[in-house]
N, CA, C and O atoms as a GROMACS GRO file, in nm:
protein
  640
    1UNK      N    1   8.427   6.591  12.714
    1UNK     CA    2   8.381   6.507  12.628
    1UNK      C    3   8.316   6.589  12.502
    1UNK      O    4   8.348   6.574  12.384
    2UNK      N    5   8.208   6.687  12.558
    2UNK     CA    6   8.146   6.771  12.448
    2UNK      C    7   8.229   6.836  12.391
    2UNK      O    8   8.209   6.846  12.270
    3UNK      N    9   8.328   6.891  12.435
    3UNK     CA   10   8.453   7.007  12.390
    3UNK      C   11   8.522   6.919  12.260
    3UNK      O   12   8.524   6.948  12.140
    4UNK      N   13   8.576   6.806  12.326
    4UNK     CA   14   8.627   6.715  12.236
    4UNK      C   15   8.559   6.687  12.104
    4UNK      O   16   8.623   6.692  11.999
    5UNK      N   17   8.442   6.660  12.108
    5UNK     CA   18   8.357   6.622  11.997
    5UNK      C   19   8.332   6.757  11.911
    5UNK      O   20   8.342   6.752  11.789
    6UNK      N   21   8.301   6.869  11.972
    6UNK     CA   22   8.308   6.988  11.908
    6UNK      C   23   8.424   7.010  11.833
    6UNK      O   24   8.413   7.055  11.718
    7UNK      N   25   8.559   6.980  11.890
    7UNK     CA   26   8.685   7.025  11.833
    7UNK      C   27   8.675   6.947  11.729
    7UNK      O   28   8.677   7.004  11.620
    8UNK      N   29   8.665   6.813  11.730
    8UNK     CA   30   8.650   6.717  11.620
    8UNK      C   31   8.572   6.762  11.491
    8UNK      O   32   8.622   6.763  11.379
    9UNK      N   33   8.443   6.799  11.520
    9UNK     CA   34   8.369   6.860  11.440
    9UNK      C   35   8.421   6.991  11.358
    9UNK      O   36   8.406   6.987  11.236
   10UNK      N   37   8.475   7.096  11.412
   10UNK     CA   38   8.538   7.179  11.354
   10UNK      C   39   8.633   7.147  11.290
   10UNK      O   40   8.648   7.199  11.179
   11UNK      N   41   8.728   7.050  11.338
   11UNK     CA   42   8.861   7.002  11.288
   11UNK      C   43   8.822   6.937  11.150
   11UNK      O   44   8.893   6.956  11.051
   12UNK      N   45   8.711   6.862  11.145
   12UNK     CA   46   8.670   6.775  11.016
   12UNK      C   47   8.614   6.904  10.926
   12UNK      O   48   8.655   6.916  10.811
   13UNK      N   49   8.531   6.988  10.972
   13UNK     CA   50   8.496   7.086  10.878
   13UNK      C   51   8.613   7.185  10.829
   13UNK      O   52   8.593   7.247  10.724
   14UNK      N   53   8.730   7.205  10.897
   14UNK     CA   54   8.837   7.277  10.874
   14UNK      C   55   8.889   7.203  10.735
   14UNK      O   56   8.895   7.255  10.624
   15UNK      N   57   8.927   7.060  10.774
   15UNK     CA   58   9.005   7.004  10.684
   15UNK      C   59   8.916   6.990  10.542
   15UNK      O   60   8.974   6.978  10.434
   16UNK      N   61   8.782   6.992  10.551
   16UNK     CA   62   8.703   6.974  10.434
   16UNK      C   63   8.712   7.111  10.368
   16UNK      O   64   8.723   7.112  10.245
   17UNK      N   65   8.709   7.227  10.433
   17UNK     CA   66   8.704   7.341  10.376
   17UNK      C   67   8.838   7.379  10.313
   17UNK      O   68   8.833   7.448  10.211
   18UNK      N   69   8.972   7.337  10.368
   18UNK     CA   70   9.052   7.379  10.291
   18UNK      C   71   9.138   7.271  10.188
   18UNK      O   72   9.250   7.283  10.139
   19UNK      N   73   9.032   7.153  10.176
   19UNK     CA   74   9.089   7.051  10.082
   19UNK      C   75   8.961   7.035   9.981
   19UNK      O   76   8.963   7.087   9.869
   20UNK      N   77   8.868   6.973  10.021
   20UNK     CA   78   8.752   6.954   9.932
   20UNK      C   79   8.685   7.073   9.862
   20UNK      O   80   8.682   7.085   9.740
   21UNK      N   81   8.635   7.153   9.941
   21UNK     CA   82   8.573   7.276   9.927
   21UNK      C   83   8.636   7.350   9.823
   21UNK      O   84   8.572   7.405   9.734
   22UNK      N   85   8.751   7.354   9.831
   22UNK     CA   86   8.849   7.456   9.718
   22UNK      C   87   8.824   7.417   9.577
   22UNK      O   88   8.825   7.495   9.481
   23UNK      N   89   8.802   7.298   9.573
   23UNK     CA   90   8.758   7.214   9.437
   23UNK      C   91   8.595   7.256   9.386
   23UNK      O   92   8.542   7.249   9.275
   24UNK      N   93   8.550   7.295   9.501
   24UNK     CA   94   8.391   7.296   9.467
   24UNK      C   95   8.350   7.478   9.444
   24UNK      O   96   8.236   7.522   9.431
   25UNK      N   97   8.451   7.543   9.443
   25UNK     CA   98   8.427   7.663   9.437
   25UNK      C   99   8.369   7.708   9.260
   25UNK      O  100   8.405   7.659   9.152
   26UNK      N  101   8.270   7.816   9.292
   26UNK     CA  102   8.185   7.869   9.178
   26UNK      C  103   8.235   8.031   9.187
   26UNK      O  104   8.229   8.104   9.286
   27UNK      N  105   8.280   8.059   9.069
   27UNK     CA  106   8.339   8.188   9.048
   27UNK      C  107   8.428   8.223   9.144
   27UNK      O  108   8.426   8.328   9.207
   28UNK      N  109   8.531   8.108   9.160
   28UNK     CA  110   8.643   8.167   9.257
   28UNK      C  111   8.583   8.148   9.410
   28UNK      O  112   8.669   8.167   9.496
   29UNK      N  113   8.462   8.118   9.454
   29UNK     CA  114   8.409   8.133   9.580
   29UNK      C  115   8.388   7.982   9.640
   29UNK      O  116   8.320   7.908   9.569
   30UNK      N  117   8.436   7.932   9.752
   30UNK     CA  118   8.398   7.814   9.807
   30UNK      C  119   8.329   7.848   9.949
   30UNK      O  120   8.346   7.954  10.010
   31UNK      N  121   8.254   7.747   9.988
   31UNK     CA  122   8.188   7.784  10.110
   31UNK      C  123   8.269   7.790  10.230
   31UNK      O  124   8.374   7.726  10.235
   32UNK      N  125   8.224   7.874  10.344
   32UNK     CA  126   8.318   7.868  10.478
   32UNK      C  127   8.263   7.801  10.578
   32UNK      O  128   8.182   7.847  10.657
   33UNK      N  129   8.311   7.680  10.577
   33UNK     CA  130   8.233   7.589  10.683
   33UNK      C  131   8.244   7.624  10.856
   33UNK      O  132   8.176   7.582  10.949
   34UNK      N  133   8.370   7.727  10.854
   34UNK     CA  134   8.391   7.737  10.979
   34UNK      C  135   8.289   7.856  11.003
   34UNK      O  136   8.230   7.852  11.111
   35UNK      N  137   8.266   7.940  10.936
   35UNK     CA  138   8.205   8.041  10.950
   35UNK      C  139   8.043   8.007  10.992
   35UNK      O  140   7.980   8.058  11.084
   36UNK      N  141   8.000   7.913  10.905
   36UNK     CA  142   7.867   7.839  10.924
   36UNK      C  143   7.851   7.776  11.051
   36UNK      O  144   7.739   7.774  11.104
   37UNK      N  145   7.966   7.717  11.115
   37UNK     CA  146   7.962   7.666  11.261
   37UNK      C  147   7.957   7.749  11.359
   37UNK      O  148   7.909   7.725  11.470
   38UNK      N  149   8.030   7.898  11.307
   38UNK     CA  150   8.043   7.969  11.419
   38UNK      C  151   7.893   8.044  11.427
   38UNK      O  152   7.844   8.070  11.536
   39UNK      N  153   7.834   8.072  11.318
   39UNK     CA  154   7.703   8.107  11.342
   39UNK      C  155   7.599   8.010  11.407
   39UNK      O  156   7.511   8.052  11.481
   40UNK      N  157   7.613   7.895  11.379
   40UNK     CA  158   7.516   7.798  11.455
   40UNK      C  159   7.556   7.771  11.594
   40UNK      O  160   7.469   7.747  11.678
   41UNK      N  161   7.690   7.774  11.628
   41UNK     CA  162   7.720   7.775  11.766
   41UNK      C  163   7.703   7.893  11.862
   41UNK      O  164   7.686   7.879  11.983
   42UNK      N  165   7.709   8.003  11.800
   42UNK     CA  166   7.709   8.117  11.866
   42UNK      C  167   7.550   8.161  11.893
   42UNK      O  168   7.510   8.216  11.995
   43UNK      N  169   7.475   8.124  11.782
   43UNK     CA  170   7.323   8.183  11.773
   43UNK      C  171   7.239   8.062  11.838
   43UNK      O  172   7.141   8.086  11.908
   44UNK      N  173   7.273   7.959  11.816
   44UNK     CA  174   7.180   7.838  11.883
   44UNK      C  175   7.187   7.770  12.011
   44UNK      O  176   7.102   7.704  12.071
   45UNK      N  177   7.323   7.805  12.045
   45UNK     CA  178   7.367   7.733  12.163
   45UNK      C  179   7.438   7.832  12.284
   45UNK      O  180   7.516   7.924  12.261
   46UNK      N  181   7.400   7.798  12.387
   46UNK     CA  182   7.428   7.908  12.513
   46UNK      C  183   7.561   7.896  12.560
   46UNK      O  184   7.574   7.982  12.647
   47UNK      N  185   7.670   7.830  12.544
   47UNK     CA  186   7.806   7.839  12.578
   47UNK      C  187   7.884   7.905  12.488
   47UNK      O  188   7.833   7.934  12.380
   48UNK      N  189   7.997   7.934  12.509
   48UNK     CA  190   8.059   8.023  12.416
   48UNK      C  191   8.182   7.929  12.351
   48UNK      O  192   8.299   7.965  12.334
   49UNK      N  193   8.129   7.814  12.322
   49UNK     CA  194   8.241   7.730  12.262
   49UNK      C  195   8.247   7.714  12.123
   49UNK      O  196   8.344   7.664  12.068
   50UNK      N  197   8.129   7.760  12.053
   50UNK     CA  198   8.156   7.814  11.930
   50UNK      C  199   8.216   7.956  11.888
   50UNK      O  200   8.226   7.980  11.768
   51UNK      N  201   8.252   8.036  11.969
   51UNK     CA  202   8.301   8.148  11.946
   51UNK      C  203   8.469   8.111  11.985
   51UNK      O  204   8.559   8.163  11.919
   52UNK      N  205   8.493   8.035  12.078
   52UNK     CA  206   8.634   7.986  12.107
   52UNK      C  207   8.673   7.898  11.983
   52UNK      O  208   8.776   7.922  11.920
   53UNK      N  209   8.583   7.788  11.947
   53UNK     CA  210   8.649   7.704  11.845
   53UNK      C  211   8.688   7.787  11.723
   53UNK      O  212   8.795   7.771  11.664
   54UNK      N  213   8.573   7.897  11.683
   54UNK     CA  214   8.609   7.980  11.559
   54UNK      C  215   8.710   8.046  11.591
   54UNK      O  216   8.786   8.068  11.497
   55UNK      N  217   8.741   8.088  11.693
   55UNK     CA  218   8.884   8.170  11.729
   55UNK      C  219   9.015   8.097  11.717
   55UNK      O  220   9.119   8.143  11.671
   56UNK      N  221   8.995   7.977  11.764
   56UNK     CA  222   9.105   7.868  11.757
   56UNK      C  223   9.127   7.835  11.608
   56UNK      O  224   9.242   7.834  11.564
   57UNK      N  225   9.015   7.807  11.524
   57UNK     CA  226   9.033   7.769  11.398
   57UNK      C  227   9.060   7.875  11.297
   57UNK      O  228   9.095   7.852  11.182
   58UNK      N  229   9.044   7.974  11.342
   58UNK     CA  230   9.071   8.128  11.253
   58UNK      C  231   9.238   8.121  11.273
   58UNK      O  232   9.317   8.138  11.180
   59UNK      N  233   9.268   8.100  11.382
   59UNK     CA  234   9.412   8.125  11.421
   59UNK      C  235   9.495   8.013  11.344
   59UNK      O  236   9.607   8.047  11.306
   60UNK      N  237   9.455   7.890  11.320
   60UNK     CA  238   9.509   7.794  11.272
   60UNK      C  239   9.510   7.838  11.115
   60UNK      O  240   9.616   7.822  11.054
   61UNK      N  241   9.402   7.892  11.048
   61UNK     CA  242   9.351   7.926  10.934
   61UNK      C  243   9.481   8.039  10.876
   61UNK      O  244   9.550   8.044  10.774
   62UNK      N  245   9.469   8.121  11.001
   62UNK     CA  246   9.559   8.242  10.954
   62UNK      C  247   9.692   8.184  10.961
   62UNK      O  248   9.760   8.234  10.871
   63UNK      N  249   9.758   8.099  11.031
   63UNK     CA  250   9.906   8.033  11.028
   63UNK      C  251   9.936   7.980  10.927
   63UNK      O  252  10.053   7.979  10.889
   64UNK      N  253   9.828   7.919  10.853
   64UNK     CA  254   9.866   7.814  10.733
   64UNK      C  255   9.840   7.883  10.625
   64UNK      O  256   9.901   7.847  10.524
   65UNK      N  257   9.743   7.999  10.612
   65UNK     CA  258   9.714   8.049  10.479
   65UNK      C  259   9.729   8.212  10.446
   65UNK      O  260   9.751   8.278  10.344
   66UNK      N  261   9.710   8.235  10.563
   66UNK     CA  262   9.730   8.415  10.552
   66UNK      C  263   9.858   8.476  10.586
   66UNK      O  264   9.923   8.434  10.682
   67UNK      N  265   9.900   8.583  10.506
   67UNK     CA  266  10.001   8.655  10.530
   67UNK      C  267  10.028   8.742  10.690
   67UNK      O  268  10.130   8.798  10.729
   68UNK      N  269   9.905   8.730  10.753
   68UNK     CA  270   9.902   8.805  10.872
   68UNK      C  271   9.827   8.719  10.969
   68UNK      O  272   9.719   8.666  10.942
   69UNK      N  273   9.890   8.708  11.083
   69UNK     CA  274   9.796   8.616  11.178
   69UNK      C  275   9.696   8.691  11.258
   69UNK      O  276   9.745   8.771  11.337
   70UNK      N  277   9.585   8.685  11.255
   70UNK     CA  278   9.483   8.750  11.359
   70UNK      C  279   9.359   8.785  11.284
   70UNK      O  280   9.252   8.802  11.342
   71UNK      N  281   9.372   8.795  11.168
   71UNK     CA  282   9.267   8.840  11.078
   71UNK      C  283   9.147   8.754  11.103
   71UNK      O  284   9.058   8.800  11.175
   72UNK      N  285   9.135   8.632  11.050
   72UNK     CA  286   9.016   8.550  11.088
   72UNK      C  287   8.980   8.525  11.250
   72UNK      O  288   8.866   8.496  11.286
   73UNK      N  289   9.068   8.537  11.321
   73UNK     CA  290   9.065   8.546  11.451
   73UNK      C  291   8.943   8.641  11.527
   73UNK      O  292   8.857   8.624  11.613
   74UNK      N  293   8.992   8.755  11.438
   74UNK     CA  294   8.931   8.870  11.507
   74UNK      C  295   8.785   8.890  11.420
   74UNK      O  296   8.696   8.958  11.470
   75UNK      N  297   8.772   8.840  11.320
   75UNK     CA  298   8.660   8.837  11.255
   75UNK      C  299   8.555   8.738  11.310
   75UNK      O  300   8.446   8.777  11.349
   76UNK      N  301   8.590   8.618  11.311
   76UNK     CA  302   8.512   8.524  11.398
   76UNK      C  303   8.486   8.563  11.516
   76UNK      O  304   8.365   8.556  11.538
   77UNK      N  305   8.561   8.610  11.621
   77UNK     CA  306   8.539   8.635  11.738
   77UNK      C  307   8.435   8.779  11.750
   77UNK      O  308   8.358   8.794  11.845
   78UNK      N  309   8.444   8.862  11.655
   78UNK     CA  310   8.350   8.969  11.647
   78UNK      C  311   8.205   8.915  11.578
   78UNK      O  312   8.106   8.983  11.602
   79UNK      N  313   8.192   8.804  11.497
   79UNK     CA  314   8.105   8.786  11.448
   79UNK      C  315   8.010   8.677  11.558
   79UNK      O  316   7.888   8.668  11.550
   80UNK      N  317   8.085   8.611  11.648
   80UNK     CA  318   8.035   8.545  11.735
   80UNK      C  319   7.997   8.606  11.859
   80UNK      O  320   7.922   8.547  11.935
   81UNK      N  321   8.041   8.718  11.885
   81UNK     CA  322   7.999   8.798  12.005
   81UNK      C  323   7.884   8.863  11.962
   81UNK      O  324   7.790   8.866  12.042
   82UNK      N  325   7.867   8.924  11.834
   82UNK     CA  326   7.773   9.003  11.772
   82UNK      C  327   7.639   8.894  11.791
   82UNK      O  328   7.533   8.936  11.837
   83UNK      N  329   7.653   8.785  11.759
   83UNK     CA  330   7.544   8.693  11.749
   83UNK      C  331   7.489   8.649  11.871
   83UNK      O  332   7.372   8.614  11.881
   84UNK      N  333   7.589   8.650  11.985
   84UNK     CA  334   7.547   8.631  12.140
   84UNK      C  335   7.436   8.724  12.149
   84UNK      O  336   7.323   8.688  12.180
   85UNK      N  337   7.470   8.856  12.118
   85UNK     CA  338   7.404   8.973  12.156
   85UNK      C  339   7.257   8.979  12.080
   85UNK      O  340   7.158   9.021  12.140
   86UNK      N  341   7.253   8.941  11.965
   86UNK     CA  342   7.124   8.956  11.866
   86UNK      C  343   7.041   8.845  11.914
   86UNK      O  344   6.923   8.873  11.936
   87UNK      N  345   7.081   8.720  11.936
   87UNK     CA  346   6.991   8.631  11.967
   87UNK      C  347   6.894   8.610  12.079
   87UNK      O  348   6.814   8.517  12.087
   88UNK      N  349   6.912   8.722  12.176
   88UNK     CA  350   6.841   8.758  12.259
   88UNK      C  351   6.697   8.811  12.224
   88UNK      O  352   6.598   8.793  12.295
   89UNK      N  353   6.699   8.871  12.119
   89UNK     CA  354   6.587   8.973  12.087
   89UNK      C  355   6.526   8.885  11.934
   89UNK      O  356   6.441   8.944  11.868
   90UNK      N  357   6.564   8.775  11.898
   90UNK     CA  358   6.535   8.735  11.752
   90UNK      C  359   6.478   8.608  11.789
   90UNK      O  360   6.518   8.538  11.882
   91UNK      N  361   6.369   8.578  11.701
   91UNK     CA  362   6.288   8.434  11.695
   91UNK      C  363   6.385   8.330  11.616
   91UNK      O  364   6.398   8.342  11.494
   92UNK      N  365   6.441   8.246  11.677
   92UNK     CA  366   6.558   8.179  11.603
   92UNK      C  367   6.481   8.083  11.516
   92UNK      O  368   6.542   8.067  11.410
   93UNK      N  369   6.374   8.015  11.520
   93UNK     CA  370   6.355   7.900  11.465
   93UNK      C  371   6.284   7.942  11.321
   93UNK      O  372   6.175   7.896  11.289
   94UNK      N  373   6.355   8.029  11.240
   94UNK     CA  374   6.278   8.061  11.128
   94UNK      C  375   6.400   8.073  11.016
   94UNK      O  376   6.502   8.139  11.032
   95UNK      N  377   6.365   7.993  10.897
   95UNK     CA  378   6.469   8.003  10.792
   95UNK      C  379   6.509   8.128  10.741
   95UNK      O  380   6.624   8.142  10.701
   96UNK      N  381   6.411   8.241  10.737
   96UNK     CA  382   6.454   8.365  10.660
   96UNK      C  383   6.551   8.436  10.761
   96UNK      O  384   6.638   8.514  10.721
   97UNK      N  385   6.531   8.405  10.903
   97UNK     CA  386   6.627   8.464  10.973
   97UNK      C  387   6.756   8.437  10.966
   97UNK      O  388   6.844   8.523  10.978
   98UNK      N  389   6.783   8.275  10.937
   98UNK     CA  390   6.909   8.221  10.906
   98UNK      C  391   6.952   8.289  10.771
   98UNK      O  392   7.060   8.348  10.761
   99UNK      N  393   6.864   8.278  10.670
   99UNK     CA  394   6.915   8.352  10.540
   99UNK      C  395   6.989   8.510  10.578
   99UNK      O  396   7.103   8.539  10.542
  100UNK      N  397   6.910   8.591  10.648
  100UNK     CA  398   6.959   8.712  10.688
  100UNK      C  399   7.110   8.710  10.760
  100UNK      O  400   7.211   8.770  10.725
  101UNK      N  401   7.092   8.627  10.864
  101UNK     CA  402   7.211   8.584  10.932
  101UNK      C  403   7.307   8.568  10.847
  101UNK      O  404   7.405   8.642  10.855
  102UNK      N  405   7.299   8.476  10.757
  102UNK     CA  406   7.421   8.419  10.676
  102UNK      C  407   7.455   8.546  10.602
  102UNK      O  408   7.574   8.577  10.605
  103UNK      N  409   7.356   8.640  10.525
  103UNK     CA  410   7.378   8.731  10.441
  103UNK      C  411   7.473   8.829  10.513
  103UNK      O  412   7.566   8.888  10.458
  104UNK      N  413   7.432   8.840  10.670
  104UNK     CA  414   7.501   8.962  10.723
  104UNK      C  415   7.641   8.911  10.772
  104UNK      O  416   7.736   8.988  10.780
  105UNK      N  417   7.650   8.783  10.804
  105UNK     CA  418   7.765   8.755  10.856
  105UNK      C  419   7.897   8.716  10.736
  105UNK      O  420   8.017   8.742  10.745
  106UNK      N  421   7.825   8.649  10.629
  106UNK     CA  422   7.924   8.682  10.520
  106UNK      C  423   7.979   8.794  10.495
  106UNK      O  424   8.100   8.810  10.508
  107UNK      N  425   7.892   8.896  10.451
  107UNK     CA  426   7.940   9.011  10.413
  107UNK      C  427   8.044   9.084  10.516
  107UNK      O  428   8.149   9.141  10.486
  108UNK      N  429   7.991   9.069  10.630
  108UNK     CA  430   8.080   9.127  10.752
  108UNK      C  431   8.197   9.049  10.754
  108UNK      O  432   8.296   9.118  10.780
  109UNK      N  433   8.226   8.910  10.732
  109UNK     CA  434   8.351   8.851  10.718
  109UNK      C  435   8.457   8.903  10.592
  109UNK      O  436   8.574   8.938  10.609
  110UNK      N  437   8.382   8.897  10.461
  110UNK     CA  438   8.448   8.964  10.354
  110UNK      C  439   8.507   9.113  10.365
  110UNK      O  440   8.613   9.156  10.317
  111UNK      N  441   8.411   9.181  10.440
  111UNK     CA  442   8.423   9.342  10.474
  111UNK      C  443   8.570   9.325  10.569
  111UNK      O  444   8.687   9.345  10.534
  112UNK      N  445   8.524   9.289  10.681
  112UNK     CA  446   8.634   9.248  10.772
  112UNK      C  447   8.778   9.197  10.721
  112UNK      O  448   8.879   9.242  10.776
  113UNK      N  449   8.786   9.112  10.624
  113UNK     CA  450   8.893   9.074  10.594
  113UNK      C  451   8.968   9.161  10.500
  113UNK      O  452   9.090   9.173  10.510
  114UNK      N  453   8.899   9.223  10.410
  114UNK     CA  454   8.941   9.358  10.328
  114UNK      C  455   9.000   9.441  10.412
  114UNK      O  456   9.119   9.465  10.392
  115UNK      N  457   8.927   9.509  10.531
  115UNK     CA  458   8.971   9.595  10.623
  115UNK      C  459   9.086   9.589  10.703
  115UNK      O  460   9.167   9.680  10.722
  116UNK      N  461   9.086   9.461  10.753
  116UNK     CA  462   9.217   9.412  10.845
  116UNK      C  463   9.316   9.389  10.707
  116UNK      O  464   9.434   9.410  10.736
  117UNK      N  465   9.304   9.365  10.619
  117UNK     CA  466   9.406   9.325  10.528
  117UNK      C  467   9.464   9.468  10.510
  117UNK      O  468   9.580   9.497  10.540
  118UNK      N  469   9.372   9.556  10.456
  118UNK     CA  470   9.441   9.677  10.432
  118UNK      C  471   9.509   9.756  10.533
  118UNK      O  472   9.600   9.837  10.515
  119UNK      N  473   9.450   9.722  10.648
  119UNK     CA  474   9.526   9.799  10.784
  119UNK      C  475   9.654   9.712  10.808
  119UNK      O  476   9.768   9.754  10.790
  120UNK      N  477   9.624   9.599  10.846
  120UNK     CA  478   9.755   9.521  10.886
  120UNK      C  479   9.880   9.491  10.760
  120UNK      O  480  10.001   9.493  10.780
  121UNK      N  481   9.810   9.463  10.634
  121UNK     CA  482   9.933   9.455  10.555
  121UNK      C  483   9.982   9.579  10.455
  121UNK      O  484  10.080   9.579  10.382
  122UNK      N  485   9.879   9.691  10.475
  122UNK     CA  486   9.901   9.784  10.397
  122UNK      C  487   9.898   9.745  10.253
  122UNK      O  488   9.984   9.769  10.168
  123UNK      N  489   9.783   9.680  10.238
  123UNK     CA  490   9.743   9.619  10.074
  123UNK      C  491   9.656   9.729  10.022
  123UNK      O  492   9.582   9.790  10.100
  124UNK      N  493   9.659   9.762   9.881
  124UNK     CA  494   9.563   9.842   9.824
  124UNK      C  495   9.449   9.760   9.753
  124UNK      O  496   9.421   9.786   9.636
  125UNK      N  497   9.401   9.686   9.805
  125UNK     CA  498   9.308   9.593   9.732
  125UNK      C  499   9.180   9.675   9.736
  125UNK      O  500   9.143   9.730   9.839
  126UNK      N  501   9.105   9.683   9.606
  126UNK     CA  502   8.981   9.719   9.587
  126UNK      C  503   8.836   9.667   9.667
  126UNK      O  504   8.808   9.548   9.656
  127UNK      N  505   8.773   9.730   9.723
  127UNK     CA  506   8.655   9.680   9.828
  127UNK      C  507   8.573   9.606   9.711
  127UNK      O  508   8.519   9.500   9.743
  128UNK      N  509   8.557   9.655   9.567
  128UNK     CA  510   8.448   9.611   9.469
  128UNK      C  511   8.518   9.464   9.426
  128UNK      O  512   8.440   9.373   9.396
  129UNK      N  513   8.667   9.438   9.422
  129UNK     CA  514   8.691   9.319   9.401
  129UNK      C  515   8.688   9.217   9.504
  129UNK      O  516   8.712   9.101   9.472
  130UNK      N  517   8.667   9.239   9.596
  130UNK     CA  518   8.681   9.143   9.734
  130UNK      C  519   8.543   9.141   9.738
  130UNK      O  520   8.502   9.025   9.737
  131UNK      N  521   8.442   9.234   9.743
  131UNK     CA  522   8.283   9.218   9.769
  131UNK      C  523   8.204   9.138   9.665
  131UNK      O  524   8.109   9.070   9.703
  132UNK      N  525   8.241   9.142   9.530
  132UNK     CA  526   8.189   9.071   9.437
  132UNK      C  527   8.158   8.918   9.464
  132UNK      O  528   8.062   8.852   9.423
  133UNK      N  529   8.275   8.875   9.551
  133UNK     CA  530   8.234   8.741   9.561
  133UNK      C  531   8.135   8.702   9.692
  133UNK      O  532   8.110   8.590   9.735
  134UNK      N  533   8.089   8.826   9.739
  134UNK     CA  534   7.975   8.803   9.846
  134UNK      C  535   7.847   8.715   9.801
  134UNK      O  536   7.804   8.620   9.866
  135UNK      N  537   7.791   8.763   9.677
  135UNK     CA  538   7.664   8.698   9.655
  135UNK      C  539   7.686   8.537   9.668
  135UNK      O  540   7.620   8.460   9.738
  136UNK      N  541   7.802   8.503   9.579
  136UNK     CA  542   7.802   8.366   9.561
  136UNK      C  543   7.833   8.297   9.723
  136UNK      O  544   7.776   8.198   9.769
  137UNK      N  545   7.921   8.368   9.780
  137UNK     CA  546   7.965   8.321   9.906
  137UNK      C  547   7.811   8.300   9.999
  137UNK      O  548   7.786   8.209  10.078
  138UNK      N  549   7.736   8.397   9.966
  138UNK     CA  550   7.608   8.394  10.060
  138UNK      C  551   7.538   8.266  10.022
  138UNK      O  552   7.529   8.186  10.115
  139UNK      N  553   7.485   8.228   9.906
  139UNK     CA  554   7.428   8.117   9.899
  139UNK      C  555   7.501   7.984   9.892
  139UNK      O  556   7.434   7.882   9.884
  140UNK      N  557   7.647   7.978   9.895
  140UNK     CA  558   7.746   7.846   9.942
  140UNK      C  559   7.713   7.851  10.095
  140UNK      O  560   7.652   7.759  10.149
  141UNK      N  561   7.752   7.955  10.158
  141UNK     CA  562   7.727   7.945  10.297
  141UNK      C  563   7.585   7.926  10.346
  141UNK      O  564   7.588   7.841  10.434
  142UNK      N  565   7.452   7.974  10.324
  142UNK     CA  566   7.333   7.924  10.352
  142UNK      C  567   7.322   7.787  10.334
  142UNK      O  568   7.293   7.718  10.432
  143UNK      N  569   7.338   7.742  10.236
  143UNK     CA  570   7.366   7.591  10.200
  143UNK      C  571   7.415   7.509  10.326
  143UNK      O  572   7.348   7.435  10.398
  144UNK      N  573   7.544   7.540  10.334
  144UNK     CA  574   7.597   7.469  10.442
  144UNK      C  575   7.540   7.496  10.595
  144UNK      O  576   7.554   7.414  10.686
  145UNK      N  577   7.481   7.610  10.607
  145UNK     CA  578   7.415   7.656  10.711
  145UNK      C  579   7.304   7.605  10.734
  145UNK      O  580   7.268   7.604  10.852
  146UNK      N  581   7.222   7.550  10.637
  146UNK     CA  582   7.078   7.471  10.650
  146UNK      C  583   7.145   7.322  10.682
  146UNK      O  584   7.093   7.259  10.774
  147UNK      N  585   7.231   7.276  10.628
  147UNK     CA  586   7.308   7.130  10.652
  147UNK      C  587   7.343   7.132  10.785
  147UNK      O  588   7.272   7.046  10.837
  148UNK      N  589   7.411   7.180  10.866
  148UNK     CA  590   7.450   7.197  10.983
  148UNK      C  591   7.360   7.234  11.080
  148UNK      O  592   7.372   7.197  11.197
  149UNK      N  593   7.254   7.320  11.034
  149UNK     CA  594   7.130   7.357  11.116
  149UNK      C  595   7.049   7.227  11.161
  149UNK      O  596   7.006   7.201  11.273
  150UNK      N  597   7.040   7.154  11.048
  150UNK     CA  598   6.938   7.019  11.051
  150UNK      C  599   7.010   6.925  11.161
  150UNK      O  600   6.940   6.870  11.247
  151UNK      N  601   7.170   6.905  11.158
  151UNK     CA  602   7.231   6.816  11.231
  151UNK      C  603   7.240   6.854  11.392
  151UNK      O  604   7.232   6.779  11.490
  152UNK      N  605   7.260   7.012  11.385
  152UNK     CA  606   7.277   7.074  11.524
  152UNK      C  607   7.153   7.062  11.598
  152UNK      O  608   7.161   7.071  11.720
  153UNK      N  609   7.043   7.044  11.546
  153UNK     CA  610   6.901   7.030  11.634
  153UNK      C  611   6.902   6.926  11.703
  153UNK      O  612   6.851   6.927  11.815
  154UNK      N  613   6.953   6.825  11.658
  154UNK     CA  614   6.942   6.701  11.732
  154UNK      C  615   7.063   6.695  11.822
  154UNK      O  616   7.106   6.583  11.851
  155UNK      N  617   7.116   6.789  11.864
  155UNK     CA  618   7.248   6.803  11.970
  155UNK      C  619   7.167   6.853  12.101
  155UNK      O  620   7.064   6.919  12.100
  156UNK      N  621   7.244   6.803  12.220
  156UNK     CA  622   7.169   6.853  12.333
  156UNK      C  623   7.222   7.001  12.358
  156UNK      O  624   7.342   7.017  12.337
  157UNK      N  625   7.157   7.096  12.394
  157UNK     CA  626   7.190   7.216  12.433
  157UNK      C  627   7.107   7.335  12.328
  157UNK      O  628   7.079   7.455  12.337
  158UNK      N  629   7.091   7.234  12.235
  158UNK     CA  630   7.029   7.342  12.120
  158UNK      C  631   6.920   7.425  12.170
  158UNK      O  632   6.834   7.363  12.232
  159UNK      N  633   6.906   7.552  12.158
  159UNK     CA  634   6.820   7.639  12.211
  159UNK      C  635   6.746   7.712  12.110
  159UNK      O  636   6.811   7.798  12.050
  160UNK      N  637   6.601   7.692  12.074
  160UNK     CA  638   6.508   7.767  12.014
  160UNK      C  639   6.393   7.798  12.108
  160UNK      O  640   6.298   7.866  12.068
   0.00000   0.00000   0.00000
């Protein structure tokens, strides 16, 4: 039952991300709700559900919107696994740590998308073009992360 609810949360956020959030974009950048959920559920919960759901919805995102399947899956898996290792030595109940997590994970997401797109699709996109969206995306993702963090604190299994 717990995984079904988590799947529904990810599904709702995915649907919001691909519909409503596209119209909320600032400078061509919209919040990445799936990334925020992967950060929260990989960093603050002990099970692997956040990583698995991130991979599932990364796969769905790639099927629907990406020219190559697997880019978002690999990035969400990598971010989730790295956060599983980082959370051991970090004090997690700090908003500054959340900001730095958002900063690093958002930069890794965009850089990973660029790198994997260049490798898999042989595209010649400029890294400057891709990375200029990162500052706005960091602010968007941090706002989303704070909202998700507030609701996740009340969920059973939240570890701080």
